[in-house]
N, C-alpha and C positions, 0 to 999 in steps of 0.2 A: 284495198279500195284506192282508186286513183282519184285524187282531189283536184280542185281547180289549180292550185299552185304547182303540183307535180305535173299536171298536163301542160301547163304553161312553160315549165322548165324543159319538158321533153320537146316541145315545139320550138324552143329557143327564141323564135321571133316573137312569140306571144308573151314573153315574160316582160311585162311593162307596167302599166299603171296599177294593177291590183297588187302585185308583189311589192312595188315601191310604196304604195299607201300602207300596206300591212307592216312593212319594215319600219316605216316612220311612226305608225301608231303604237306598235307593240314595243319596239326597242328605242324609240326616240331618236332615230337617225334623221339626219338632214336629207334633203332631196339628193344632193350629190353623193352622200355616203350610201344611200339606198341604191343609186344607179351603179356605184362601184361594186356593190354586192351583186346586183343583178348581172352585170357584165362578167364578173368573176365566175359566177355559177354557170354562165353561158360559155365559159372556157376561154375568155379573152385574157391576154397577157397584160402586165402592168403598163408597158409602153403603148399597147393598143388602146387600153382604157384611157390613158392620158390623151392620146390623139383624138379619140372619139368624143371626149368631154371637153376638148380644147383647154386642157390644163397641163402643167408640167408633171413628169413622173414623180417629182418630190411632193407635189400636192396629193397625188394618189397615195403616196406613202403616208402622208399625214392623215388622210382619210382612213387608211388601213389601220393606223394606230388607234384612232377613235372608235372604229368599228370593233376592233378587238376588245377594247375596254367595255363597250356597250353590250355586245352579244357574246363575248367570251370565246370567240373563235377567230383564228387568223384567216386572212384571205386565201393563203395557200391551201389551208385545210378545206375551204369551201369548193375546191375543184374536185373533190372526191366524195367519199361516203358521208362526210360531215354535212354536205349540202343537203342530202336527204334528211339527216337528223335535224338540221336547222328548219327545213320546211315542215317537218312533222311537229316540231316544237312550236313553230309559228302558227300552224293550223290549230293546235290544241289551245293556245292562248287566245286565238280569235274565237274559237267555240265557247270558251269560258266568258269572254267579253260580250258575246252576242246576246245571251239571256239578260244580262244587266242592261244592255242598251234597249232591249224590248220593254223591260220593266219601267224604264224612265218615260217611255212614250205614253 
């Protein structure tokens, strides 16, 4: 079954707000850290990410270190099969959180 996150990643241009919000909510990433993950999954290099986000490559490296601490995966690994695993894990966590959110309403 293809879910909204996987479809967004396959389109590459559509990997934006939903993925960023999910990463921030589930893993506690900052907006910039979530954008770095999104761009990495989309196949961008470290220097390209720095240029797109108007930061230095060293800043991208610092974000990468924090991302690794929070999600337990390196940025390099997110360019391959682990990106699918991260998305599946993220979807599972969102599904678990959804019933709790409905109960509070």
